[in-house]
C-alpha positions in Angstrom: -78.9 -19.7 -9.7 -76.5 -17.7 -7.5 -73.9 -16.2 -9.9 -71.9 -14.9 -7.0 -70.7 -18.4 -6.3 -68.8 -18.3 -9.6 -66.7 -15.3 -8.4 -63.5 -16.5 -6.8 -60.4 -14.4 -6.7 -57.9 -17.1 -5.9 -59.2 -19.3 -8.8 -59.0 -16.4 -11.2 -55.5 -15.6 -10.0 -54.3 -19.2 -10.6 -55.9 -19.5 -14.1 -55.1 -16.0 -15.4 -51.8 -15.5 -13.6 -50.5 -19.0 -14.6 -51.7 -18.6 -18.2 -50.0 -15.2 -18.5 -46.7 -16.4 -16.9 -46.6 -19.6 -19.0 -47.4 -17.7 -22.2 -44.5 -15.2 -21.6 -42.1 -18.1 -20.8 -43.1 -20.0 -24.0 -43.5 -17.2 -26.5 -41.1 -14.6 -25.1 -41.4 -11.0 -24.1 -41.1 -9.8 -27.7 -44.1 -11.7 -29.0 -46.1 -10.7 -26.0 -45.3 -7.1 -26.6 -46.3 -7.4 -30.2 -49.6 -9.1 -29.1 -50.4 -6.3 -26.7 -49.8 -3.8 -29.4 -52.2 -5.6 -31.8 -54.8 -5.9 -29.1 -54.5 -2.2 -28.4 -55.1 -1.4 -32.1 -58.4 -3.3 -32.1 -60.3 -0.4 -30.6 -58.8 2.2 -32.9 -59.7 3.3 -36.4 -57.9 1.1 -38.9 -56.5 1.8 -42.3 -58.5 4.5 -44.1 -58.6 3.2 -47.7 -60.9 6.0 -49.0 -58.9 8.7 -47.3 -55.6 7.3 -48.6 -57.0 7.0 -52.1 -58.1 10.6 -52.0 -54.7 11.8 -50.9 -53.1 9.7 -53.7 -55.4 11.2 -56.3 -53.6 14.5 -56.2 -50.2 12.8 -56.6 -51.6 10.8 -59.6 -52.9 14.0 -61.3 -49.5 15.7 -60.9 -47.7 12.6 -62.3 -50.0 12.6 -65.3 -49.7 16.3 -65.8 -46.0 17.0 -65.1 -44.5 13.5 -65.6 -42.8 11.2 -63.2 -39.6 13.2 -63.2 -41.1 16.6 -62.2 -43.9 15.4 -59.9 -43.1 16.3 -56.3 -43.4 13.8 -53.4 -46.3 14.3 -51.1 -46.8 13.7 -47.4 -49.6 11.3 -46.4 -51.3 10.3 -43.2 -50.2 6.8 -43.9 -46.4 6.7 -43.6 -46.1 3.4 -45.5 -47.8 4.8 -48.6 -45.6 8.0 -48.3 -42.5 5.8 -48.2 -43.7 3.6 -51.1 -44.7 6.5 -53.4 -41.4 8.2 -52.5 -39.5 5.1 -53.6 -41.5 5.1 -56.8 -40.6 8.7 -57.6 -37.0 8.2 -56.7 -36.6 4.9 -58.6 -38.8 6.1 -61.5 -40.5 2.6 -61.6 -43.5 0.7 -60.5 -41.3 -2.1 -59.2 -39.9 0.2 -56.5 -43.4 1.0 -55.4 -44.5 -2.6 -55.3 -41.3 -3.8 -53.6 -41.7 -1.3 -50.8 -45.3 -2.3 -50.4 -44.4 -6.0 -50.2 -41.7 -5.2 -47.6 -44.3 -3.4 -45.4 -46.8 -6.2 -46.0 -44.4 -8.9 -44.9 -43.6 -7.0 -41.7 -47.3 -6.4 -40.9 -48.2 -10.0 -41.5 -45.3 -11.2 -39.5 -46.4 -9.2 -36.5 -50.0 -10.3 -36.9 -48.9 -14.0 -37.1 -46.8 -13.5 -33.9 -49.9 -12.1 -32.1 -52.2 -14.8 -33.3 -49.7 -17.5 -32.4 -49.3 -16.0 -28.9 -53.0 -15.8 -28.3 -53.5 -19.4 -29.5 -50.8 -20.6 -27.2 -52.5 -18.8 -24.3 -55.8 -20.4 -25.3 -54.2 -23.8 -25.0 -52.6 -23.1 -21.7 -55.7 -21.7 -19.9 -57.5 -25.0 -19.5 -54.3 -26.5 -18.2 -54.1 -24.0 -15.4 -57.8 -24.6 -14.8 -56.9 -28.2 -14.1 -53.9 -27.0 -12.0 -56.3 -24.9 -9.9 -58.5 -27.9 -9.4 -55.5 -29.9 -8.1 -54.5 -27.1 -5.8 -58.0 -26.9 -4.4 -58.1 -30.6 -3.8 -54.7 -30.6 -2.1 -56.2 -28.2 0.5 -58.4 -30.9 1.9 -57.4 -31.8 5.5 -55.5 -35.0 5.8 -56.8 -35.9 9.3 -60.4 -35.8 8.5 -62.9 -34.4 6.1 -65.1 -31.6 7.5 -68.1 -30.9 5.4 -67.2 -27.2 5.1 -63.7 -28.0 3.9 -65.0 -30.5 1.4 -67.6 -28.1 0.0 -65.1 -25.2 -0.3 -62.5 -27.4 -2.1 -65.0 -28.8 -4.5 -66.4 -25.3 -5.3 -62.9 -24.0 -6.0 -62.1 -27.0 -8.1 -65.2 -26.5 -10.3 -64.6 -22.7 -10.6 -61.0 -23.0 -11.6 -61.9 -25.5 -14.3 -64.7 -23.3 -15.5 -62.4 -20.2 -15.6 -59.9 -22.1 -17.7 -62.5 -23.1 -20.2 -64.1 -19.7 -20.4 -60.7 -17.9 -20.8 -59.7 -20.2 -23.6 -62.9 -20.4 -25.6 -64.6 -17.1 -24.9 -61.6 -14.7 -24.6 -58.3 -15.9 -25.9 -59.2 -18.0 -29.0 -61.8 -15.4 -30.2 -59.2 -12.6 -29.7 -56.8 -14.6 -31.9 -59.4 -14.8 -34.7 -60.3 -11.1 -34.4 -56.6 -10.1 -34.8 -56.3 -12.5 -37.8 -59.5 -11.2 -39.5 -58.5 -7.6 -38.8 -55.1 -8.1 -40.4 -56.5 -9.8 -43.4 -59.1 -7.1 -43.9 -56.4 -4.4 -43.7 -54.2 -6.2 -46.2 -57.0 -6.6 -48.6 -57.8 -2.8 -48.4 -54.2 -1.9 -48.8 -53.7 -4.2 -51.7 -56.7 -2.7 -53.4 -55.3 0.9 -53.0 -51.9 -0.1 -54.3 -53.4 -1.9 -57.3 -55.4 1.2 -58.1 -52.4 3.4 -57.8 -50.2 1.2 -60.0 -52.9 1.2 -62.7 -53.3 5.0 -62.5 -49.6 5.8 -63.0 -48.6 2.8 -65.3 -48.9 5.0 -68.4 -46.6 7.6 -67.0 -43.7 5.3 -66.3 -40.7 5.7 -68.6 -40.4 2.9 -71.1 -37.9 0.3 -70.2 -35.0 -0.3 -72.6 -34.5 -3.7 -74.1 -32.3 -6.0 -72.0 -29.5 -5.9 -74.6 -29.3 -2.1 -74.4 -29.3 -2.2 -70.6 -26.5 -4.7 -70.6 -24.5 -2.6 -73.1 -25.0 0.5 -70.9 
C-alpha cells in the first residue's frame, strides 16, 4: 500500500481549517482559549499531592503546637492551598477552608467542562468538513467531459477528505476530550484527598462554636 497517496495538503486544509473555524464560531474565542490552555497543561506535571501534603504538615504541626490564633500563614507551591489555608487561619474555622476549596474546585471544573465541550464540538464538526471536502472535490470535475485523470484525482481527494474527517474526530479530537476530562477528575480526586486530610488534622484545634442562642444574643 502506498501511504503517500493519503497525504493531501488541500484536503487537510479543508478538514482542519474548516473544523477550527466552525468550532471558534460555535464555541467562541473564550472557550477555545480555555481549551488551548487545558491542552497545554497535558504535557506538564500535574498537581503534586505528596508535595503539597508535606508542605501542609509543617502548618499542621504549628497549629497543634501554638494554636490556631498564633500559627503563622505559610507560602505553598500551590497557590490555591495557600489561599485556602490563609482563609482558614483568618476565619478561625474549617468552613472557611472548605468554602475556599469549593470555590476553586467549581472554577477548575467549569474550565475543564468548557474544554471538553469545545473538543466534543470539534469532533462532531470534523466529519462534516470531511464531507464538505468530498463535495468540493467532486465539484472540480469538468463539465464538458470526464477525463480519466480528472476523475481519478477528484475521487482520490473525495476519499482522502472523508478519511481525514473521520480520523480527526475519532483519533484526535474525541480522545483529547476524554483525556482532558480524565485528567481533571484525577486532579480533583487528589486535591479532595489532601483537603480531607488537612481538615481531619486540624479539626481538634478549631475553637469550639458557641450555641446558636449565644451567637444570636451576641
